[in-house]
PDB file with one MODEL, atoms N, CA, C and O in Angstrom:
MODEL        1
ATOM      1  N   MET A   1     -18.295 -11.935  -1.248  1.00  0.00           N
ATOM      2  CA  MET A   1     -17.185 -11.347  -2.113  1.00  0.00           C
ATOM      3  C   MET A   1     -16.836  -9.933  -1.449  1.00  0.00           C
ATOM      4  O   MET A   1     -17.695  -9.303  -0.831  1.00  0.00           O
ATOM      5  N   SER A   2     -15.155  -9.340  -1.658  1.00  0.00           N
ATOM      6  CA  SER A   2     -14.654  -8.553  -1.195  1.00  0.00           C
ATOM      7  C   SER A   2     -14.984  -7.407  -2.146  1.00  0.00           C
ATOM      8  O   SER A   2     -15.467  -7.412  -3.278  1.00  0.00           O
ATOM      9  N   SER A   3     -14.598  -6.472  -1.383  1.00  0.00           N
ATOM     10  CA  SER A   3     -15.095  -5.105  -3.065  1.00  0.00           C
ATOM     11  C   SER A   3     -13.699  -4.889  -3.307  1.00  0.00           C
ATOM     12  O   SER A   3     -12.954  -5.539  -2.573  1.00  0.00           O
ATOM     13  N   PRO A   4     -13.232  -4.244  -4.035  1.00  0.00           N
ATOM     14  CA  PRO A   4     -11.878  -3.623  -4.566  1.00  0.00           C
ATOM     15  C   PRO A   4     -11.144  -3.215  -3.782  1.00  0.00           C
ATOM     16  O   PRO A   4      -9.962  -3.486  -3.569  1.00  0.00           O
ATOM     17  N   GLN A   5     -11.917  -2.443  -3.248  1.00  0.00           N
ATOM     18  CA  GLN A   5     -10.654  -1.321  -1.809  1.00  0.00           C
ATOM     19  C   GLN A   5     -10.967  -2.797  -0.794  1.00  0.00           C
ATOM     20  O   GLN A   5      -9.889  -3.288  -0.458  1.00  0.00           O
ATOM     21  N   GLU A   6     -11.749  -3.307  -0.442  1.00  0.00           N
ATOM     22  CA  GLU A   6     -10.934  -3.991   0.937  1.00  0.00           C
ATOM     23  C   GLU A   6      -9.752  -5.314   0.252  1.00  0.00           C
ATOM     24  O   GLU A   6      -8.889  -5.919   0.887  1.00  0.00           O
ATOM     25  N   ARG A   7     -10.142  -5.464  -1.365  1.00  0.00           N
ATOM     26  CA  ARG A   7      -8.753  -6.179  -2.146  1.00  0.00           C
ATOM     27  C   ARG A   7      -7.372  -5.487  -1.946  1.00  0.00           C
ATOM     28  O   ARG A   7      -6.427  -6.020  -1.366  1.00  0.00           O
ATOM     29  N   LEU A   8      -7.360  -4.105  -2.550  1.00  0.00           N
ATOM     30  CA  LEU A   8      -6.431  -3.078  -2.395  1.00  0.00           C
ATOM     31  C   LEU A   8      -5.928  -3.227  -0.702  1.00  0.00           C
ATOM     32  O   LEU A   8      -4.917  -3.812  -0.313  1.00  0.00           O
ATOM     33  N   VAL A   9      -6.509  -2.824  -0.221  1.00  0.00           N
ATOM     34  CA  VAL A   9      -5.817  -2.886   1.914  1.00  0.00           C
ATOM     35  C   VAL A   9      -5.943  -4.288   1.715  1.00  0.00           C
ATOM     36  O   VAL A   9      -6.671  -4.426   2.698  1.00  0.00           O
ATOM     37  N   THR A  10      -5.850  -5.392   1.291  1.00  0.00           N
ATOM     38  CA  THR A  10      -5.304  -6.134   1.919  1.00  0.00           C
ATOM     39  C   THR A  10      -4.305  -6.873   1.114  1.00  0.00           C
ATOM     40  O   THR A  10      -3.778  -7.843   1.659  1.00  0.00           O
ATOM     41  N   GLN A  11      -3.855  -6.478  -0.465  1.00  0.00           N
ATOM     42  CA  GLN A  11      -2.842  -6.200  -0.935  1.00  0.00           C
ATOM     43  C   GLN A  11      -1.403  -5.354  -0.384  1.00  0.00           C
ATOM     44  O   GLN A  11      -0.264  -5.821  -0.428  1.00  0.00           O
ATOM     45  N   LEU A  12      -1.682  -4.373  -0.007  1.00  0.00           N
ATOM     46  CA  LEU A  12      -1.404  -3.208   0.613  1.00  0.00           C
ATOM     47  C   LEU A  12      -0.204  -3.647   1.869  1.00  0.00           C
ATOM     48  O   LEU A  12       0.995  -3.448   2.066  1.00  0.00           O
ATOM     49  N   ALA A  13      -1.414  -4.403   2.594  1.00  0.00           N
ATOM     50  CA  ALA A  13      -1.353  -5.060   4.380  1.00  0.00           C
ATOM     51  C   ALA A  13      -0.264  -6.080   3.808  1.00  0.00           C
ATOM     52  O   ALA A  13       0.797  -6.163   4.427  1.00  0.00           O
ATOM     53  N   ARG A  14      -0.511  -7.086   2.341  1.00  0.00           N
ATOM     54  CA  ARG A  14       0.755  -7.942   2.467  1.00  0.00           C
ATOM     55  C   ARG A  14       2.047  -7.769   1.827  1.00  0.00           C
ATOM     56  O   ARG A  14       2.966  -8.541   1.554  1.00  0.00           O
ATOM     57  N   ILE A  15       1.793  -6.211   1.630  1.00  0.00           N
ATOM     58  CA  ILE A  15       3.418  -5.976   0.945  1.00  0.00           C
ATOM     59  C   ILE A  15       4.033  -4.913   2.202  1.00  0.00           C
ATOM     60  O   ILE A  15       5.210  -4.572   2.325  1.00  0.00           O
ATOM     61  N   LYS A  16       3.075  -4.577   2.929  1.00  0.00           N
ATOM     62  CA  LYS A  16       3.616  -4.128   4.074  1.00  0.00           C
ATOM     63  C   LYS A  16       4.541  -5.521   5.118  1.00  0.00           C
ATOM     64  O   LYS A  16       5.683  -5.497   5.577  1.00  0.00           O
ATOM     65  N   GLU A  17       3.559  -6.523   5.188  1.00  0.00           N
ATOM     66  CA  GLU A  17       4.308  -7.867   5.892  1.00  0.00           C
ATOM     67  C   GLU A  17       5.625  -8.292   5.245  1.00  0.00           C
ATOM     68  O   GLU A  17       6.643  -8.585   5.872  1.00  0.00           O
ATOM     69  N   LEU A  18       5.521  -8.291   4.235  1.00  0.00           N
ATOM     70  CA  LEU A  18       6.519  -9.210   3.115  1.00  0.00           C
ATOM     71  C   LEU A  18       7.828  -7.957   3.271  1.00  0.00           C
ATOM     72  O   LEU A  18       8.988  -8.366   3.216  1.00  0.00           O
ATOM     73  N   SER A  19       7.612  -6.691   3.432  1.00  0.00           N
ATOM     74  CA  SER A  19       8.665  -5.787   3.498  1.00  0.00           C
ATOM     75  C   SER A  19       9.397  -5.887   4.813  1.00  0.00           C
ATOM     76  O   SER A  19      10.388  -5.158   4.858  1.00  0.00           O
ATOM     77  N   GLY A  20       9.162  -6.607   5.900  1.00  0.00           N
ATOM     78  CA  GLY A  20       9.317  -6.755   7.286  1.00  0.00           C
ATOM     79  C   GLY A  20       9.646  -5.622   7.890  1.00  0.00           C
ATOM     80  O   GLY A  20      10.271  -5.733   8.945  1.00  0.00           O
ATOM     81  N   LEU A  21       9.324  -4.283   7.397  1.00  0.00           N
ATOM     82  CA  LEU A  21       9.300  -2.768   7.636  1.00  0.00           C
ATOM     83  C   LEU A  21       8.513  -2.413   9.240  1.00  0.00           C
ATOM     84  O   LEU A  21       7.801  -3.313   9.686  1.00  0.00           O
ATOM     85  N   SER A  22       8.614  -1.510   9.819  1.00  0.00           N
ATOM     86  CA  SER A  22       7.881  -1.170  10.868  1.00  0.00           C
ATOM     87  C   SER A  22       6.766  -0.138   9.561  1.00  0.00           C
ATOM     88  O   SER A  22       7.184   0.283   8.482  1.00  0.00           O
ATOM     89  N   LEU A  23       5.477   0.022  10.057  1.00  0.00           N
ATOM     90  CA  LEU A  23       4.268   1.552   9.248  1.00  0.00           C
ATOM     91  C   LEU A  23       5.935   2.786   8.980  1.00  0.00           C
ATOM     92  O   LEU A  23       6.418   3.086   7.888  1.00  0.00           O
ATOM     93  N   ARG A  24       6.414   3.219  10.305  1.00  0.00           N
ATOM     94  CA  ARG A  24       6.912   3.846   9.997  1.00  0.00           C
ATOM     95  C   ARG A  24       8.230   3.875   9.084  1.00  0.00           C
ATOM     96  O   ARG A  24       8.352   4.597   8.094  1.00  0.00           O
ATOM     97  N   ALA A  25       9.173   3.008   9.551  1.00  0.00           N
ATOM     98  CA  ALA A  25      10.293   2.445   8.096  1.00  0.00           C
ATOM     99  C   ALA A  25       9.817   2.504   6.770  1.00  0.00           C
ATOM    100  O   ALA A  25      10.372   3.034   5.807  1.00  0.00           O
ATOM    101  N   LEU A  26       8.444   1.750   6.820  1.00  0.00           N
ATOM    102  CA  LEU A  26       8.058   1.729   5.152  1.00  0.00           C
ATOM    103  C   LEU A  26       7.532   2.859   4.489  1.00  0.00           C
ATOM    104  O   LEU A  26       7.761   3.266   3.350  1.00  0.00           O
ATOM    105  N   ALA A  27       6.705   3.356   5.476  1.00  0.00           N
ATOM    106  CA  ALA A  27       6.732   4.726   5.315  1.00  0.00           C
ATOM    107  C   ALA A  27       7.676   6.033   4.679  1.00  0.00           C
ATOM    108  O   ALA A  27       7.522   6.701   3.656  1.00  0.00           O
ATOM    109  N   ARG A  28       8.487   6.070   5.524  1.00  0.00           N
ATOM    110  CA  ARG A  28       9.971   6.771   5.195  1.00  0.00           C
ATOM    111  C   ARG A  28      10.208   6.270   3.765  1.00  0.00           C
ATOM    112  O   ARG A  28      10.230   7.057   2.819  1.00  0.00           O
ATOM    113  N   GLN A  29      10.388   4.912   3.617  1.00  0.00           N
ATOM    114  CA  GLN A  29      11.096   4.588   2.623  1.00  0.00           C
ATOM    115  C   GLN A  29      10.028   4.755   1.141  1.00  0.00           C
ATOM    116  O   GLN A  29      10.453   4.704  -0.012  1.00  0.00           O
ATOM    117  N   ALA A  30       8.749   4.935   1.492  1.00  0.00           N
ATOM    118  CA  ALA A  30       7.900   4.751   0.148  1.00  0.00           C
ATOM    119  C   ALA A  30       7.637   6.429  -0.013  1.00  0.00           C
ATOM    120  O   ALA A  30       6.719   6.828  -0.730  1.00  0.00           O
ATOM    121  N   GLY A  31       8.582   7.430   0.764  1.00  0.00           N
ATOM    122  CA  GLY A  31       7.758   8.884   0.744  1.00  0.00           C
ATOM    123  C   GLY A  31       6.656   8.894   0.884  1.00  0.00           C
ATOM    124  O   GLY A  31       5.908   9.332   0.009  1.00  0.00           O
ATOM    125  N   LEU A  32       6.213   8.398   2.065  1.00  0.00           N
ATOM    126  CA  LEU A  32       4.582   8.759   2.216  1.00  0.00           C
ATOM    127  C   LEU A  32       4.775   9.159   4.172  1.00  0.00           C
ATOM    128  O   LEU A  32       5.906   8.935   4.603  1.00  0.00           O
ATOM    129  N   SER A  33       4.132   9.493   4.811  1.00  0.00           N
ATOM    130  CA  SER A  33       3.674   9.921   5.676  1.00  0.00           C
ATOM    131  C   SER A  33       2.965   8.653   6.335  1.00  0.00           C
ATOM    132  O   SER A  33       2.112   8.065   5.670  1.00  0.00           O
ATOM    133  N   SER A  34       3.305   8.187   7.689  1.00  0.00           N
ATOM    134  CA  SER A  34       3.032   6.991   8.490  1.00  0.00           C
ATOM    135  C   SER A  34       1.576   7.348   8.409  1.00  0.00           C
ATOM    136  O   SER A  34       0.888   6.525   7.805  1.00  0.00           O
ATOM    137  N   SER A  35       1.048   8.258   8.823  1.00  0.00           N
ATOM    138  CA  SER A  35      -0.195   8.292   9.364  1.00  0.00           C
ATOM    139  C   SER A  35      -1.267   8.498   7.851  1.00  0.00           C
ATOM    140  O   SER A  35      -2.489   8.468   7.999  1.00  0.00           O
ATOM    141  N   SER A  36      -0.750   8.668   6.681  1.00  0.00           N
ATOM    142  CA  SER A  36      -1.254   8.072   5.514  1.00  0.00           C
ATOM    143  C   SER A  36      -1.570   6.739   5.370  1.00  0.00           C
ATOM    144  O   SER A  36      -2.618   6.129   5.158  1.00  0.00           O
ATOM    145  N   LEU A  37      -0.177   6.364   5.569  1.00  0.00           N
ATOM    146  CA  LEU A  37      -0.062   4.744   5.332  1.00  0.00           C
ATOM    147  C   LEU A  37      -0.638   4.159   6.188  1.00  0.00           C
ATOM    148  O   LEU A  37      -0.706   2.930   6.146  1.00  0.00           O
ATOM    149  N   SER A  38      -1.074   4.713   6.960  1.00  0.00           N
ATOM    150  CA  SER A  38      -1.713   3.734   8.514  1.00  0.00           C
ATOM    151  C   SER A  38      -3.302   3.986   7.926  1.00  0.00           C
ATOM    152  O   SER A  38      -4.169   3.152   8.186  1.00  0.00           O
ATOM    153  N   ARG A  39      -3.567   5.023   7.233  1.00  0.00           N
ATOM    154  CA  ARG A  39      -4.943   4.780   6.840  1.00  0.00           C
ATOM    155  C   ARG A  39      -5.337   4.251   5.350  1.00  0.00           C
ATOM    156  O   ARG A  39      -6.382   3.686   5.027  1.00  0.00           O
ATOM    157  N   TYR A  40      -4.207   4.590   4.517  1.00  0.00           N
ATOM    158  CA  TYR A  40      -4.838   3.471   3.554  1.00  0.00           C
ATOM    159  C   TYR A  40      -4.449   1.720   3.863  1.00  0.00           C
ATOM    160  O   TYR A  40      -4.697   0.884   2.995  1.00  0.00           O
ATOM    161  N   LEU A  41      -3.802   1.319   5.239  1.00  0.00           N
ATOM    162  CA  LEU A  41      -3.722   0.126   5.520  1.00  0.00           C
ATOM    163  C   LEU A  41      -4.983  -0.337   5.788  1.00  0.00           C
ATOM    164  O   LEU A  41      -5.516  -1.297   5.232  1.00  0.00           O
ATOM    165  N   ASN A  42      -5.632   0.610   6.966  1.00  0.00           N
ATOM    166  CA  ASN A  42      -6.746   0.494   7.306  1.00  0.00           C
ATOM    167  C   ASN A  42      -8.072   0.352   6.589  1.00  0.00           C
ATOM    168  O   ASN A  42      -9.035  -0.312   6.971  1.00  0.00           O
ATOM    169  N   GLY A  43      -7.981   0.996   5.616  1.00  0.00           N
ATOM    170  CA  GLY A  43      -9.054   1.155   4.579  1.00  0.00           C
ATOM    171  C   GLY A  43      -9.937   2.726   5.096  1.00  0.00           C
ATOM    172  O   GLY A  43     -11.131   2.933   4.878  1.00  0.00           O
ATOM    173  N   GLN A  44      -9.200   3.474   5.648  1.00  0.00           N
ATOM    174  CA  GLN A  44     -10.378   4.609   6.076  1.00  0.00           C
ATOM    175  C   GLN A  44      -9.881   5.322   4.552  1.00  0.00           C
ATOM    176  O   GLN A  44     -10.768   6.138   4.301  1.00  0.00           O
ATOM    177  N   LEU A  45      -8.906   5.359   3.504  1.00  0.00           N
ATOM    178  CA  LEU A  45      -8.555   5.890   2.643  1.00  0.00           C
ATOM    179  C   LEU A  45      -8.034   5.407   1.513  1.00  0.00           C
ATOM    180  O   LEU A  45      -7.005   4.762   1.716  1.00  0.00           O
ATOM    181  N   VAL A  46      -8.356   5.479   0.434  1.00  0.00           N
ATOM    182  CA  VAL A  46      -8.095   4.989  -0.893  1.00  0.00           C
ATOM    183  C   VAL A  46      -6.523   5.667  -1.367  1.00  0.00           C
ATOM    184  O   VAL A  46      -6.592   6.800  -1.844  1.00  0.00           O
ATOM    185  N   PRO A  47      -5.500   5.208  -1.291  1.00  0.00           N
ATOM    186  CA  PRO A  47      -3.599   5.818  -1.577  1.00  0.00           C
ATOM    187  C   PRO A  47      -4.321   5.863  -3.146  1.00  0.00           C
ATOM    188  O   PRO A  47      -5.109   5.161  -3.780  1.00  0.00           O
ATOM    189  N   PRO A  48      -3.327   7.503  -3.425  1.00  0.00           N
ATOM    190  CA  PRO A  48      -2.992   7.746  -4.818  1.00  0.00           C
ATOM    191  C   PRO A  48      -2.507   6.842  -5.646  1.00  0.00           C
ATOM    192  O   PRO A  48      -1.496   6.335  -5.160  1.00  0.00           O
ATOM    193  N   TRP A  49      -2.789   6.398  -6.721  1.00  0.00           N
ATOM    194  CA  TRP A  49      -1.645   5.694  -7.994  1.00  0.00           C
ATOM    195  C   TRP A  49      -0.189   5.468  -7.223  1.00  0.00           C
ATOM    196  O   TRP A  49       0.312   4.450  -6.746  1.00  0.00           O
ATOM    197  N   GLU A  50       0.373   7.111  -7.314  1.00  0.00           N
ATOM    198  CA  GLU A  50       1.515   7.231  -6.955  1.00  0.00           C
ATOM    199  C   GLU A  50       2.024   6.810  -5.714  1.00  0.00           C
ATOM    200  O   GLU A  50       3.230   6.565  -5.713  1.00  0.00           O
ATOM    201  N   ALA A  51       1.267   6.627  -4.401  1.00  0.00           N
ATOM    202  CA  ALA A  51       1.611   6.251  -3.097  1.00  0.00           C
ATOM    203  C   ALA A  51       1.629   4.356  -3.111  1.00  0.00           C
ATOM    204  O   ALA A  51       2.208   3.616  -2.315  1.00  0.00           O
ATOM    205  N   VAL A  52       0.682   3.938  -4.447  1.00  0.00           N
ATOM    206  CA  VAL A  52       0.616   2.393  -4.567  1.00  0.00           C
ATOM    207  C   VAL A  52       2.131   2.439  -5.374  1.00  0.00           C
ATOM    208  O   VAL A  52       3.044   2.069  -4.636  1.00  0.00           O
ATOM    209  N   VAL A  53       2.388   2.672  -6.206  1.00  0.00           N
ATOM    210  CA  VAL A  53       3.540   2.681  -7.120  1.00  0.00           C
ATOM    211  C   VAL A  53       4.886   2.743  -5.986  1.00  0.00           C
ATOM    212  O   VAL A  53       5.727   1.849  -5.894  1.00  0.00           O
ATOM    213  N   ALA A  54       4.872   3.777  -5.316  1.00  0.00           N
ATOM    214  CA  ALA A  54       5.777   4.079  -4.456  1.00  0.00           C
ATOM    215  C   ALA A  54       6.123   3.200  -2.963  1.00  0.00           C
ATOM    216  O   ALA A  54       7.151   3.086  -2.296  1.00  0.00           O
ATOM    217  N   LEU A  55       4.914   2.729  -2.834  1.00  0.00           N
ATOM    218  CA  LEU A  55       4.965   1.270  -1.821  1.00  0.00           C
ATOM    219  C   LEU A  55       5.686   0.017  -2.317  1.00  0.00           C
ATOM    220  O   LEU A  55       6.659  -0.558  -1.828  1.00  0.00           O
ATOM    221  N   CYS A  56       4.849  -0.313  -3.592  1.00  0.00           N
ATOM    222  CA  CYS A  56       5.829  -1.428  -4.164  1.00  0.00           C
ATOM    223  C   CYS A  56       7.367  -1.194  -4.578  1.00  0.00           C
ATOM    224  O   CYS A  56       8.283  -1.952  -4.257  1.00  0.00           O
ATOM    225  N   ARG A  57       7.492  -0.091  -5.297  1.00  0.00           N
ATOM    226  CA  ARG A  57       8.874   0.094  -5.355  1.00  0.00           C
ATOM    227  C   ARG A  57       9.807  -0.336  -4.494  1.00  0.00           C
ATOM    228  O   ARG A  57      10.803  -1.044  -4.645  1.00  0.00           O
ATOM    229  N   ALA A  58       9.058   0.511  -3.028  1.00  0.00           N
ATOM    230  CA  ALA A  58      10.058   0.271  -1.957  1.00  0.00           C
ATOM    231  C   ALA A  58      10.723  -0.540  -1.236  1.00  0.00           C
ATOM    232  O   ALA A  58      11.680  -0.535  -0.462  1.00  0.00           O
ATOM    233  N   VAL A  59       9.442  -1.744  -2.002  1.00  0.00           N
ATOM    234  CA  VAL A  59       9.655  -3.375  -1.278  1.00  0.00           C
ATOM    235  C   VAL A  59      10.126  -4.149  -2.360  1.00  0.00           C
ATOM    236  O   VAL A  59      10.467  -5.327  -2.255  1.00  0.00           O
ATOM    237  N   GLY A  60      10.153  -3.279  -3.726  1.00  0.00           N
ATOM    238  CA  GLY A  60      10.765  -4.128  -4.871  1.00  0.00           C
ATOM    239  C   GLY A  60       9.651  -5.112  -5.501  1.00  0.00           C
ATOM    240  O   GLY A  60      10.022  -6.217  -5.895  1.00  0.00           O
ATOM    241  N   ARG A  61       8.328  -4.746  -5.604  1.00  0.00           N
ATOM    242  CA  ARG A  61       7.190  -5.103  -6.047  1.00  0.00           C
ATOM    243  C   ARG A  61       7.051  -4.224  -7.613  1.00  0.00           C
ATOM    244  O   ARG A  61       7.203  -3.041  -7.916  1.00  0.00           O
ATOM    245  N   ASP A  62       6.750  -5.247  -8.252  1.00  0.00           N
ATOM    246  CA  ASP A  62       5.969  -4.555  -9.701  1.00  0.00           C
ATOM    247  C   ASP A  62       4.609  -4.034  -9.015  1.00  0.00           C
ATOM    248  O   ASP A  62       4.008  -4.847  -8.312  1.00  0.00           O
ATOM    249  N   PRO A  63       4.076  -2.729  -9.165  1.00  0.00           N
ATOM    250  CA  PRO A  63       2.952  -2.540  -8.689  1.00  0.00           C
ATOM    251  C   PRO A  63       1.363  -2.699  -9.855  1.00  0.00           C
ATOM    252  O   PRO A  63       0.150  -2.564  -9.692  1.00  0.00           O
ATOM    253  N   ARG A  64       2.139  -2.996 -10.832  1.00  0.00           N
ATOM    254  CA  ARG A  64       0.760  -3.308 -12.458  1.00  0.00           C
ATOM    255  C   ARG A  64      -0.049  -4.147 -11.970  1.00  0.00           C
ATOM    256  O   ARG A  64      -1.236  -3.825 -11.948  1.00  0.00           O
ATOM    257  N   SER A  65       0.271  -5.182 -11.552  1.00  0.00           N
ATOM    258  CA  SER A  65      -0.955  -5.736 -10.366  1.00  0.00           C
ATOM    259  C   SER A  65      -1.714  -5.435 -10.089  1.00  0.00           C
ATOM    260  O   SER A  65      -2.765  -5.984 -10.419  1.00  0.00           O
ATOM    261  N   LEU A  66      -1.666  -4.157  -9.150  1.00  0.00           N
ATOM    262  CA  LEU A  66      -2.417  -3.682  -8.444  1.00  0.00           C
ATOM    263  C   LEU A  66      -2.996  -2.972  -9.207  1.00  0.00           C
ATOM    264  O   LEU A  66      -4.029  -2.751  -8.575  1.00  0.00           O
ATOM    265  N   ARG A  67      -3.084  -2.426 -10.155  1.00  0.00           N
ATOM    266  CA  ARG A  67      -3.959  -1.498 -11.034  1.00  0.00           C
ATOM    267  C   ARG A  67      -4.928  -1.631 -11.184  1.00  0.00           C
ATOM    268  O   ARG A  67      -5.594  -0.596 -11.174  1.00  0.00           O
ATOM    269  N   PRO A  68      -5.764  -3.111 -11.450  1.00  0.00           N
ATOM    270  CA  PRO A  68      -7.038  -2.957 -11.758  1.00  0.00           C
ATOM    271  C   PRO A  68      -7.909  -3.036 -10.369  1.00  0.00           C
ATOM    272  O   PRO A  68      -9.029  -2.594 -10.112  1.00  0.00           O
ATOM    273  N   VAL A  69      -7.070  -3.686  -9.660  1.00  0.00           N
ATOM    274  CA  VAL A  69      -7.969  -3.534  -7.954  1.00  0.00           C
ATOM    275  C   VAL A  69      -8.206  -1.933  -7.490  1.00  0.00           C
ATOM    276  O   VAL A  69      -9.101  -1.566  -6.729  1.00  0.00           O
ATOM    277  N   TRP A  70      -7.060  -0.941  -8.209  1.00  0.00           N
ATOM    278  CA  TRP A  70      -6.591  -0.209  -7.653  1.00  0.00           C
ATOM    279  C   TRP A  70      -8.248   0.739  -8.458  1.00  0.00           C
ATOM    280  O   TRP A  70      -9.281   1.042  -7.862  1.00  0.00           O
ATOM    281  N   ALA A  71      -7.902   0.966  -9.910  1.00  0.00           N
ATOM    282  CA  ALA A  71      -9.107   1.492 -10.428  1.00  0.00           C
ATOM    283  C   ALA A  71     -10.432   1.039 -10.302  1.00  0.00           C
ATOM    284  O   ALA A  71     -11.350   1.656 -10.842  1.00  0.00           O
TER     285      ALA A  71
ENDMDL
END
């Protein structure tokens, strides 16, 4: 069984994959630094909820389904 953080990392990686954007381009579109986004995607850092929302909005996804995993 994976931890909530591992599930969140998996979901964020999926968002990045579906976006078709490079790490730098996705970070720019979401208003995040590429280094922060990189740390979120490799599980080093749990992103603030605002960052999760910004990532979802950048790729046109609804962030609400990620709330239980993030919390």
